[in-house]
C-alpha positions as YAML, in Angstrom:
chain: A
units: angstrom
residues:
- id: 1
  name: MET
  ca: [4.85, -35.73, -6.00]
- id: 2
  name: ASN
  ca: [2.80, -38.54, -4.19]
- id: 3
  name: LYS
  ca: [-0.99, -38.35, -4.47]
- id: 4
  name: LEU
  ca: [-1.55, -37.55, -0.82]
- id: 5
  name: ASP
  ca: [0.69, -34.53, -0.66]
- id: 6
  name: GLU
  ca: [-0.92, -33.51, -4.03]
- id: 7
  name: GLN
  ca: [-4.35, -33.68, -2.50]
- id: 8
  name: TYR
  ca: [-3.50, -31.70, 0.44]
- id: 9
  name: ARG
  ca: [-1.71, -28.97, -1.52]
- id: 10
  name: GLY
  ca: [-4.97, -28.86, -3.52]
- id: 11
  name: ILE
  ca: [-6.99, -28.11, -0.37]
- id: 12
  name: LEU
  ca: [-4.56, -25.45, 0.66]
- id: 13
  name: ALA
  ca: [-4.76, -23.80, -2.73]
- id: 14
  name: GLU
  ca: [-8.51, -24.09, -2.80]
- id: 15
  name: LEU
  ca: [-8.80, -22.23, 0.55]
- id: 16
  name: LEU
  ca: [-6.28, -19.50, -0.44]
- id: 17
  name: HIS
  ca: [-8.00, -18.82, -3.77]
- id: 18
  name: ASN
  ca: [-11.66, -19.58, -2.98]
- id: 19
  name: GLY
  ca: [-12.09, -19.73, 0.78]
- id: 20
  name: LYS
  ca: [-14.59, -17.38, 2.36]
- id: 21
  name: GLU
  ca: [-13.40, -15.05, 5.00]
- id: 22
  name: LYS
  ca: [-15.08, -15.91, 8.33]
- id: 23
  name: GLY
  ca: [-14.60, -14.99, 12.01]
- id: 24
  name: ASP
  ca: [-14.12, -17.75, 14.56]
- id: 25
  name: ARG
  ca: [-14.11, -18.34, 18.33]
- id: 26
  name: THR
  ca: [-10.42, -17.66, 18.55]
- id: 27
  name: GLY
  ca: [-10.56, -14.21, 17.03]
- id: 28
  name: THR
  ca: [-7.95, -14.98, 14.49]
- id: 29
  name: GLY
  ca: [-10.10, -15.27, 11.36]
- id: 30
  name: THR
  ca: [-10.15, -17.90, 8.66]
- id: 31
  name: LEU
  ca: [-10.43, -18.66, 5.00]
- id: 32
  name: SER
  ca: [-13.16, -21.37, 4.89]
- id: 33
  name: LYS
  ca: [-14.92, -23.95, 2.67]
- id: 34
  name: PHE
  ca: [-17.43, -26.60, 3.74]
- id: 35
  name: GLY
  ca: [-17.49, -30.20, 2.77]
- id: 36
  name: MET
  ca: [-14.10, -31.11, 1.41]
- id: 37
  name: GLN
  ca: [-12.47, -34.58, 1.34]
- id: 38
  name: ILE
  ca: [-9.30, -36.61, 1.68]
- id: 39
  name: ARG
  ca: [-9.15, -40.04, -0.03]
- id: 40
  name: HIS
  ca: [-6.03, -42.23, 0.28]
- id: 41
  name: ASN
  ca: [-5.26, -45.74, -0.84]
- id: 42
  name: MET
  ca: [-3.08, -47.32, 1.86]
- id: 43
  name: LYS
  ca: [-1.26, -49.46, -0.70]
- id: 44
  name: ASP
  ca: [0.43, -46.18, -1.89]
- id: 45
  name: GLY
  ca: [2.02, -45.78, 1.51]
- id: 46
  name: PHE
  ca: [1.48, -44.73, 5.12]
- id: 47
  name: PRO
  ca: [-0.47, -41.30, 5.01]
- id: 48
  name: LEU
  ca: [2.43, -39.10, 6.39]
- id: 49
  name: LEU
  ca: [2.75, -35.75, 4.56]
- id: 50
  name: THR
  ca: [6.19, -35.17, 3.04]
- id: 51
  name: THR
  ca: [6.10, -31.57, 2.22]
- id: 52
  name: LYS
  ca: [6.94, -30.57, 5.80]
- id: 53
  name: LYS
  ca: [8.38, -32.63, 8.67]
- id: 54
  name: MET
  ca: [5.67, -34.16, 10.89]
- id: 55
  name: ALA
  ca: [5.85, -34.77, 14.67]
- id: 56
  name: VAL
  ca: [5.49, -38.54, 14.38]
- id: 57
  name: LYS
  ca: [6.05, -39.54, 17.97]
- id: 58
  name: THR
  ca: [3.60, -36.94, 19.22]
- id: 59
  name: MET
  ca: [0.89, -38.29, 16.81]
- id: 60
  name: MET
  ca: [1.60, -41.84, 18.01]
- id: 61
  name: THR
  ca: [1.52, -40.89, 21.67]
- id: 62
  name: GLU
  ca: [-1.86, -39.10, 21.35]
- id: 63
  name: LEU
  ca: [-3.41, -42.12, 19.70]
- id: 64
  name: LYS
  ca: [-2.19, -44.37, 22.45]
- id: 65
  name: TRP
  ca: [-3.72, -42.01, 25.00]
- id: 66
  name: PHE
  ca: [-7.06, -42.04, 23.23]
- id: 67
  name: LEU
  ca: [-7.14, -45.77, 23.03]
- id: 68
  name: LYS
  ca: [-6.21, -46.21, 26.65]
- id: 69
  name: GLY
  ca: [-9.36, -44.19, 27.49]
- id: 70
  name: ASP
  ca: [-7.28, -41.56, 29.24]
- id: 71
  name: THR
  ca: [-8.45, -37.84, 29.59]
- id: 72
  name: ASN
  ca: [-5.73, -36.51, 31.72]
- id: 73
  name: ILE
  ca: [-2.71, -34.81, 30.26]
- id: 74
  name: LYS
  ca: [-0.31, -36.45, 32.73]
- id: 75
  name: TYR
  ca: [0.43, -39.35, 30.40]
- id: 76
  name: LEU
  ca: [0.99, -36.88, 27.50]
- id: 77
  name: VAL
  ca: [3.23, -34.72, 29.52]
- id: 78
  name: ASP
  ca: [5.20, -37.62, 30.77]
- id: 79
  name: ASN
  ca: [5.79, -38.79, 27.22]
- id: 80
  name: ASN
  ca: [6.81, -35.28, 25.87]
- id: 81
  name: CYS
  ca: [3.50, -34.72, 23.87]
- id: 82
  name: ASN
  ca: [2.46, -31.15, 24.43]
- id: 83
  name: ILE
  ca: [-0.51, -30.69, 22.10]
- id: 84
  name: TRP
  ca: [-3.14, -30.64, 24.90]
- id: 85
  name: ASN
  ca: [-1.25, -28.49, 27.36]
- id: 86
  name: GLY
  ca: [-2.74, -25.14, 26.17]
- id: 87
  name: ASP
  ca: [-6.39, -26.52, 26.74]
- id: 88
  name: ALA
  ca: [-5.44, -27.79, 30.18]
- id: 89
  name: TYR
  ca: [-3.88, -24.64, 31.24]
- id: 90
  name: LYS
  ca: [-6.68, -22.37, 29.78]
- id: 91
  name: ASN
  ca: [-9.03, -24.57, 31.80]
- id: 92
  name: TYR
  ca: [-6.82, -24.08, 34.90]
- id: 93
  name: GLN
  ca: [-6.74, -20.30, 34.42]
- id: 94
  name: LYS
  ca: [-10.58, -20.17, 34.10]
- id: 95
  name: GLU
  ca: [-11.30, -22.38, 37.08]
- id: 96
  name: SER
  ca: [-8.62, -20.95, 39.48]
- id: 97
  name: GLN
  ca: [-10.01, -17.36, 39.34]
- id: 98
  name: THR
  ca: [-11.35, -16.38, 42.71]
- id: 99
  name: LYS
  ca: [-15.08, -16.77, 42.99]
- id: 100
  name: ILE
  ca: [-17.47, -14.73, 45.05]
- id: 101
  name: ILE
  ca: [-20.48, -16.63, 46.77]
- id: 102
  name: ASP
  ca: [-23.30, -14.82, 48.23]
- id: 103
  name: ASN
  ca: [-23.88, -16.61, 51.69]
- id: 104
  name: GLY
  ca: [-27.46, -15.23, 51.81]
- id: 105
  name: ASP
  ca: [-26.95, -13.30, 55.01]
- id: 106
  name: GLY
  ca: [-25.33, -10.20, 53.68]
- id: 107
  name: THR
  ca: [-21.84, -11.54, 53.64]
- id: 108
  name: MET
  ca: [-19.66, -12.90, 50.87]
- id: 109
  name: THR
  ca: [-17.19, -15.78, 50.71]
- id: 110
  name: HIS
  ca: [-14.16, -15.59, 48.38]
- id: 111
  name: ILE
  ca: [-13.04, -18.82, 47.10]
- id: 112
  name: SER
  ca: [-9.88, -19.65, 45.10]
- id: 113
  name: PRO
  ca: [-10.16, -23.19, 43.88]
- id: 114
  name: ALA
  ca: [-6.53, -23.32, 42.91]
- id: 115
  name: SER
  ca: [-5.46, -22.26, 46.31]
- id: 116
  name: HIS
  ca: [-1.62, -21.72, 46.57]
- id: 117
  name: TYR
  ca: [-1.32, -23.04, 42.96]
- id: 118
  name: ASN
  ca: [-3.10, -19.84, 41.81]
- id: 119
  name: PHE
  ca: [-1.42, -17.80, 39.09]
- id: 120
  name: LEU
  ca: [1.20, -20.34, 37.91]
- id: 121
  name: SER
  ca: [2.73, -19.61, 34.59]
- id: 122
  name: LYS
  ca: [2.22, -22.22, 31.92]
- id: 123
  name: GLU
  ca: [5.62, -23.58, 32.32]
- id: 124
  name: GLN
  ca: [5.20, -23.78, 36.02]
- id: 125
  name: PHE
  ca: [1.70, -25.45, 35.50]
- id: 126
  name: ILE
  ca: [3.32, -28.13, 33.28]
- id: 127
  name: GLU
  ca: [6.00, -28.82, 35.74]
- id: 128
  name: GLU
  ca: [3.37, -29.30, 38.55]
- id: 129
  name: ILE
  ca: [1.77, -31.78, 36.16]
- id: 130
  name: LYS
  ca: [4.96, -33.79, 35.87]
- id: 131
  name: THR
  ca: [5.92, -33.73, 39.60]
- id: 132
  name: ASN
  ca: [2.80, -33.42, 41.68]
- id: 133
  name: ASP
  ca: [0.25, -36.29, 41.22]
- id: 134
  name: GLU
  ca: [-2.42, -34.63, 43.22]
- id: 135
  name: PHE
  ca: [-2.14, -31.50, 41.13]
- id: 136
  name: ALA
  ca: [-2.15, -33.40, 37.89]
- id: 137
  name: LYS
  ca: [-5.21, -35.46, 38.98]
- id: 138
  name: LYS
  ca: [-7.18, -32.16, 39.63]
- id: 139
  name: TRP
  ca: [-5.84, -29.75, 36.88]
- id: 140
  name: GLY
  ca: [-4.68, -32.28, 34.15]
- id: 141
  name: GLU
  ca: [-8.18, -33.62, 33.63]
- id: 142
  name: LEU
  ca: [-9.88, -32.44, 30.26]
- id: 143
  name: GLY
  ca: [-13.35, -33.90, 30.86]
- id: 144
  name: PRO
  ca: [-14.99, -36.70, 28.91]
- id: 145
  name: ILE
  ca: [-13.24, -36.13, 25.67]
- id: 146
  name: TYR
  ca: [-12.16, -38.66, 23.01]
- id: 147
  name: GLY
  ca: [-10.68, -41.53, 25.20]
- id: 148
  name: LYS
  ca: [-13.68, -41.47, 27.53]
- id: 149
  name: GLN
  ca: [-16.16, -41.63, 24.81]
- id: 150
  name: TRP
  ca: [-14.26, -44.26, 22.86]
- id: 151
  name: ARG
  ca: [-13.67, -46.58, 25.74]
- id: 152
  name: ALA
  ca: [-16.34, -45.85, 28.33]
- id: 153
  name: TRP
  ca: [-19.38, -44.06, 26.93]
- id: 154
  name: ASP
  ca: [-21.97, -43.61, 29.78]
- id: 155
  name: PHE
  ca: [-25.00, -45.68, 29.26]
- id: 156
  name: PRO
  ca: [-28.28, -44.89, 31.02]
- id: 157
  name: LYS
  ca: [-29.72, -47.53, 33.30]
- id: 158
  name: VAL
  ca: [-31.99, -50.00, 31.34]
- id: 159
  name: ASN
  ca: [-33.42, -53.23, 32.99]
- id: 160
  name: GLY
  ca: [-30.87, -52.82, 35.70]
- id: 161
  name: TYR
  ca: [-27.84, -52.53, 33.48]
- id: 162
  name: PHE
  ca: [-25.61, -49.42, 33.58]
- id: 163
  name: GLY
  ca: [-22.62, -48.75, 31.22]
- id: 164
  name: PRO
  ca: [-20.11, -47.77, 30.42]
- id: 165
  name: ILE
  ca: [-19.87, -49.03, 26.76]
- id: 166
  name: ASP
  ca: [-16.48, -49.83, 25.39]
- id: 167
  name: GLN
  ca: [-16.90, -48.76, 21.74]
- id: 168
  name: ILE
  ca: [-13.45, -50.03, 20.69]
- id: 169
  name: LYS
  ca: [-14.08, -53.43, 22.14]
- id: 170
  name: VAL
  ca: [-17.40, -53.71, 20.57]
- id: 171
  name: LEU
  ca: [-16.04, -52.67, 17.19]
- id: 172
  name: ILE
  ca: [-13.29, -55.19, 17.35]
- id: 173
  name: GLN
  ca: [-15.73, -58.03, 18.27]
- id: 174
  name: SER
  ca: [-18.14, -57.03, 15.51]
- id: 175
  name: LEU
  ca: [-15.26, -57.02, 12.89]
- id: 176
  name: LYS
  ca: [-14.58, -60.59, 13.96]
- id: 177
  name: THR
  ca: [-18.06, -61.80, 14.12]
- id: 178
  name: ASN
  ca: [-20.11, -59.63, 11.48]
- id: 179
  name: PRO
  ca: [-17.56, -57.92, 9.24]
- id: 180
  name: ASP
  ca: [-20.31, -56.87, 6.67]
- id: 181
  name: SER
  ca: [-22.26, -54.97, 9.37]
- id: 182
  name: ARG
  ca: [-23.10, -51.29, 8.50]
- id: 183
  name: ARG
  ca: [-22.92, -50.49, 12.29]
- id: 184
  name: LEU
  ca: [-19.14, -50.59, 12.50]
- id: 185
  name: MET
  ca: [-18.78, -47.12, 14.04]
- id: 186
  name: VAL
  ca: [-17.30, -45.17, 16.99]
- id: 187
  name: ASN
  ca: [-18.69, -41.86, 18.20]
- id: 188
  name: ALA
  ca: [-17.08, -39.21, 20.22]
- id: 189
  name: TRP
  ca: [-20.02, -36.69, 19.98]
- id: 190
  name: ASN
  ca: [-21.76, -37.30, 23.22]
- id: 191
  name: VAL
  ca: [-24.34, -34.38, 23.29]
- id: 192
  name: GLY
  ca: [-25.14, -34.81, 27.00]
- id: 193
  name: LYS
  ca: [-21.57, -34.47, 28.00]
- id: 194
  name: LEU
  ca: [-20.22, -31.65, 25.65]
- id: 195
  name: HIS
  ca: [-20.52, -29.02, 28.42]
- id: 196
  name: GLU
  ca: [-18.07, -31.08, 30.60]
- id: 197
  name: MET
  ca: [-15.41, -31.12, 27.93]
- id: 198
  name: VAL
  ca: [-12.66, -28.51, 27.60]
- id: 199
  name: LEU
  ca: [-13.11, -28.72, 23.83]
- id: 200
  name: PRO
  ca: [-15.88, -30.59, 21.94]
- id: 201
  name: PRO
  ca: [-14.58, -33.16, 19.52]
- id: 202
  name: CYS
  ca: [-13.31, -31.73, 16.24]
- id: 203
  name: HIS
  ca: [-13.08, -35.30, 14.68]
- id: 204
  name: TYR
  ca: [-16.21, -36.66, 16.15]
- id: 205
  name: GLY
  ca: [-16.60, -40.21, 14.76]
- id: 206
  name: PHE
  ca: [-15.33, -42.79, 12.39]
- id: 207
  name: GLN
  ca: [-16.73, -45.77, 10.52]
- id: 208
  name: VAL
  ca: [-14.98, -48.87, 9.04]
- id: 209
  name: TYR
  ca: [-16.03, -50.91, 6.04]
- id: 210
  name: THR
  ca: [-14.81, -54.30, 5.07]
- id: 211
  name: ARG
  ca: [-14.84, -56.26, 1.83]
- id: 212
  name: GLU
  ca: [-13.66, -59.82, 0.65]
- id: 213
  name: LEU
  ca: [-10.30, -59.74, -1.20]
- id: 214
  name: SER
  ca: [-10.19, -61.46, -4.50]
- id: 215
  name: GLU
  ca: [-7.68, -64.36, -4.89]
- id: 216
  name: SER
  ca: [-5.44, -62.14, -7.18]
- id: 217
  name: GLU
  ca: [-5.53, -59.36, -4.55]
- id: 218
  name: ARG
  ca: [-4.42, -61.80, -1.75]
- id: 219
  name: PHE
  ca: [-1.70, -63.22, -4.24]
- id: 220
  name: ASN
  ca: [-0.33, -59.80, -5.02]
- id: 221
  name: TRP
  ca: [-0.31, -58.58, -1.47]
- id: 222
  name: TYR
  ca: [1.52, -61.62, -0.13]
- id: 223
  name: GLY
  ca: [3.80, -61.90, -3.09]
- id: 224
  name: ASN
  ca: [4.88, -58.28, -2.73]
- id: 225
  name: LYS
  ca: [5.61, -58.93, 0.95]
- id: 226
  name: LYS
  ca: [7.57, -62.05, 0.27]
- id: 227
  name: GLY
  ca: [9.23, -61.18, -2.97]
- id: 228
  name: SER
  ca: [7.83, -61.20, -6.57]
- id: 229
  name: HIS
  ca: [10.38, -63.84, -7.57]
- id: 230
  name: MET
  ca: [8.34, -66.62, -5.68]
- id: 231
  name: HIS
  ca: [6.41, -69.08, -7.81]
- id: 232
  name: HIS
  ca: [2.73, -68.84, -7.80]
- id: 233
  name: ASP
  ca: [2.19, -72.31, -6.43]
- id: 234
  name: HIS
  ca: [4.61, -71.66, -3.49]
- id: 235
  name: ILE
  ca: [2.84, -68.34, -2.61]
- id: 236
  name: VAL
  ca: [-0.66, -69.98, -2.63]
- id: 237
  name: GLN
  ca: [0.54, -72.85, -0.39]
- id: 238
  name: GLU
  ca: [2.19, -70.45, 2.04]
- id: 239
  name: MET
  ca: [-0.98, -68.26, 2.05]
- id: 240
  name: ASN
  ca: [-3.06, -71.18, 3.08]
- id: 241
  name: GLU
  ca: [-0.60, -72.13, 5.84]
- id: 242
  name: ASN
  ca: [-0.01, -68.72, 7.18]
- id: 243
  name: ASN
  ca: [-3.60, -67.36, 7.65]
- id: 244
  name: VAL
  ca: [-3.22, -64.65, 5.13]
- id: 245
  name: PRO
  ca: [-6.02, -62.02, 5.41]
- id: 246
  name: THR
  ca: [-9.13, -62.58, 3.28]
- id: 247
  name: ARG
  ca: [-10.57, -59.20, 3.75]
- id: 248
  name: ALA
  ca: [-9.71, -55.60, 3.27]
- id: 249
  name: ILE
  ca: [-10.75, -52.78, 5.63]
- id: 250
  name: SER
  ca: [-11.31, -49.14, 5.04]
- id: 251
  name: LEU
  ca: [-12.02, -46.22, 7.52]
- id: 252
  name: MET
  ca: [-13.69, -42.94, 7.13]
- id: 253
  name: TRP
  ca: [-13.56, -40.20, 9.85]
- id: 254
  name: ASN
  ca: [-15.78, -37.37, 10.14]
- id: 255
  name: GLN
  ca: [-14.60, -33.89, 11.26]
- id: 256
  name: ARG
  ca: [-16.69, -30.84, 11.91]
- id: 257
  name: SER
  ca: [-13.95, -28.43, 12.32]
- id: 258
  name: VAL
  ca: [-10.59, -28.76, 10.35]
- id: 259
  name: ASP
  ca: [-7.50, -26.66, 11.10]
- id: 260
  name: THR
  ca: [-6.11, -27.32, 7.67]
- id: 261
  name: PHE
  ca: [-2.38, -26.25, 8.27]
- id: 262
  name: LEU
  ca: [-1.64, -27.61, 11.70]
- id: 263
  name: GLY
  ca: [-4.39, -30.14, 12.40]
- id: 264
  name: LEU
  ca: [-5.32, -31.85, 9.12]
- id: 265
  name: PRO
  ca: [-1.82, -33.40, 8.40]
- id: 266
  name: PHE
  ca: [-1.87, -34.74, 11.99]
- id: 267
  name: ASN
  ca: [-5.50, -36.05, 11.64]
- id: 268
  name: ILE
  ca: [-4.67, -37.96, 8.40]
- id: 269
  name: ALA
  ca: [-1.67, -39.71, 9.96]
- id: 270
  name: SER
  ca: [-3.45, -40.48, 13.16]
- id: 271
  name: TYR
  ca: [-6.43, -42.11, 11.46]
- id: 272
  name: GLY
  ca: [-4.32, -43.86, 8.95]
- id: 273
  name: LEU
  ca: [-2.36, -45.31, 12.08]
- id: 274
  name: LEU
  ca: [-5.69, -46.23, 13.66]
- id: 275
  name: LEU
  ca: [-6.66, -48.06, 10.52]
- id: 276
  name: GLU
  ca: [-3.36, -50.01, 10.43]
- id: 277
  name: ILE
  ca: [-3.78, -50.98, 14.07]
- id: 278
  name: ILE
  ca: [-7.48, -52.15, 13.64]
- id: 279
  name: ALA
  ca: [-6.42, -54.05, 10.51]
- id: 280
  name: LYS
  ca: [-3.51, -55.84, 12.41]
- id: 281
  name: GLU
  ca: [-5.79, -56.64, 15.32]
- id: 282
  name: VAL
  ca: [-8.56, -58.37, 13.07]
- id: 283
  name: ASN
  ca: [-6.14, -59.68, 10.57]
- id: 284
  name: MET
  ca: [-7.27, -57.70, 7.57]
- id: 285
  name: ILE
  ca: [-5.50, -55.56, 4.94]
- id: 286
  name: PRO
  ca: [-5.66, -51.75, 5.14]
- id: 287
  name: ASP
  ca: [-7.56, -50.47, 2.17]
- id: 288
  name: GLU
  ca: [-8.84, -46.89, 1.99]
- id: 289
  name: LEU
  ca: [-8.61, -43.94, 4.27]
- id: 290
  name: ILE
  ca: [-11.18, -41.21, 3.83]
- id: 291
  name: GLY
  ca: [-11.63, -38.02, 5.49]
- id: 292
  name: SER
  ca: [-15.00, -36.29, 5.35]
- id: 293
  name: LEU
  ca: [-14.21, -32.59, 6.24]
- id: 294
  name: GLY
  ca: [-16.81, -30.14, 7.52]
- id: 295
  name: ASP
  ca: [-15.73, -26.50, 8.04]
- id: 296
  name: THR
  ca: [-12.30, -26.68, 6.50]
- id: 297
  name: HIS
  ca: [-10.43, -23.59, 7.29]
- id: 298
  name: LEU
  ca: [-7.00, -21.91, 6.99]
- id: 299
  name: TYR
  ca: [-6.27, -19.51, 9.78]
- id: 300
  name: LEU
  ca: [-5.42, -16.00, 8.43]
- id: 301
  name: ASN
  ca: [-2.02, -16.16, 10.44]
- id: 302
  name: HIS
  ca: [-1.09, -19.39, 8.52]
- id: 303
  name: ILE
  ca: [-1.34, -17.94, 4.80]
- id: 304
  name: GLU
  ca: [2.42, -17.50, 4.54]
- id: 305
  name: GLN
  ca: [3.14, -20.97, 5.77]
- id: 306
  name: ALA
  ca: [0.52, -22.50, 3.46]
- id: 307
  name: GLU
  ca: [2.04, -20.76, 0.56]
- id: 308
  name: GLU
  ca: [5.40, -22.09, 1.48]
- id: 309
  name: GLN
  ca: [4.15, -25.64, 1.69]
- id: 310
  name: ILE
  ca: [2.41, -25.40, -1.66]
- id: 311
  name: SER
  ca: [5.60, -24.47, -3.24]
- id: 312
  name: ARG
  ca: [7.34, -27.62, -2.14]
- id: 313
  name: GLU
  ca: [7.80, -30.77, -3.94]
- id: 314
  name: GLY
  ca: [7.11, -33.99, -1.92]
- id: 315
  name: PHE
  ca: [8.75, -37.41, -1.67]
- id: 316
  name: ASP
  ca: [7.56, -40.97, -1.83]
- id: 317
  name: LEU
  ca: [5.44, -41.93, 1.13]
- id: 318
  name: PRO
  ca: [6.91, -44.12, 3.89]
- id: 319
  name: THR
  ca: [5.65, -47.53, 4.92]
- id: 320
  name: ILE
  ca: [4.96, -48.55, 8.49]
- id: 321
  name: LYS
  ca: [5.51, -51.91, 10.32]
- id: 322
  name: LEU
  ca: [3.52, -52.53, 13.58]
- id: 323
  name: SER
  ca: [4.25, -55.19, 16.24]
- id: 324
  name: ASN
  ca: [3.03, -55.99, 19.64]
- id: 325
  name: VAL
  ca: [-0.42, -54.60, 18.90]
- id: 326
  name: ASP
  ca: [-2.81, -54.68, 21.80]
- id: 327
  name: ILE
  ca: [-5.56, -52.13, 20.89]
- id: 328
  name: LEU
  ca: [-7.59, -52.68, 23.95]
- id: 329
  name: ASN
  ca: [-4.71, -51.62, 26.28]
- id: 330
  name: GLY
  ca: [-3.59, -48.90, 23.87]
- id: 331
  name: GLU
  ca: [-0.26, -50.52, 23.17]
- id: 332
  name: PHE
  ca: [1.71, -51.05, 19.93]
- id: 333
  name: ASP
  ca: [5.27, -50.62, 18.65]
- id: 334
  name: TYR
  ca: [6.13, -49.31, 15.28]
- id: 335
  name: GLU
  ca: [8.83, -48.87, 12.71]
- id: 336
  name: LEU
  ca: [8.56, -46.09, 10.15]
- id: 337
  name: ILE
  ca: [10.33, -47.05, 6.99]
- id: 338
  name: ASN
  ca: [11.83, -44.79, 4.45]
- id: 339
  name: TYR
  ca: [10.33, -41.55, 5.69]
- id: 340
  name: THR
  ca: [11.87, -38.53, 4.01]
- id: 341
  name: SER
  ca: [10.39, -35.07, 4.26]
- id: 342
  name: ALA
  ca: [10.97, -31.33, 3.76]
- id: 343
  name: THR
  ca: [11.81, -29.34, 6.90]
- id: 344
  name: ALA
  ca: [9.25, -28.31, 9.34]
- id: 345
  name: ILE
  ca: [7.26, -25.12, 9.01]
- id: 346
  name: LYS
  ca: [6.33, -23.39, 12.16]
- id: 347
  name: ALA
  ca: [3.06, -21.73, 12.67]
- id: 348
  name: PRO
  ca: [1.20, -20.19, 15.72]
- id: 349
  name: LEU
  ca: [-1.52, -22.17, 17.45]
- id: 350
  name: SER
  ca: [-5.00, -20.76, 17.51]
- id: 351
  name: ASN
  ca: [-7.08, -21.82, 20.52]
...
């Protein structure tokens, strides 16, 4: 059993045995604890759980969407990523209801914002998103969620300057010019914009931390990549010639609300991928991935699935190879190496 799957199984077990039963906005009910943590050393492998099969392409697509600064599900739908469909459809249902406006003269006006699109089924709604750009522009929009805050945080007018602020761009520039800064952060919790979002951010911010690598750490990292049979002097010479990283970078994300069975495995892998991308962009070595978890909960309709996953033995973690990384355009290619997992475990989505 790898250490990551072991940690995750421990969280599931803790919730099952000691979680406090609480109500929630979905009406499902949860077993909940506050202030849990995930901590993973990236040298142990890419943080993709193996005790159930993970939707890797879906996770990759969503992260690209965030990094592009996009907030419309059109890109996701076109790339067969369906995790935000329910939120968009719920918003469509809410906003497309007929509204009655008092004209002030004793008459009423009945307005249906969705017009002839009203009362589409979810399947019809997604088909319209795919095929009708005008419809997608109006009804695929989720408000100023993650991508907007990461790439275009609205900034008030000060001395004639008006934002937006590209937090990802600022982060990359700061890592290159001041890697020891304690201000290497990206925040999605924009208090003034929460009311415009279909769903306030669950994982609301992340911070990165860098440190200098010792000579032995650089030697071991490069030697492992090239083969341990190489002579020490040859490796040192190649390191000097090939701009081998001199720093390691860690990432900690903060999450206010954690759907432990469906969401947390996805979050772990997504932020692990983000750490790999940032490290590649600034020529550093991925070090530690840390999740600081607020209301960590297991939905009551996920208990059987959690028990099933706890009973499983995991496999060795995979590794990942990135290429063509362009973080500011939300582009990268990847190769997942030696990923073996148990079968998927289906569970209902609570939203």
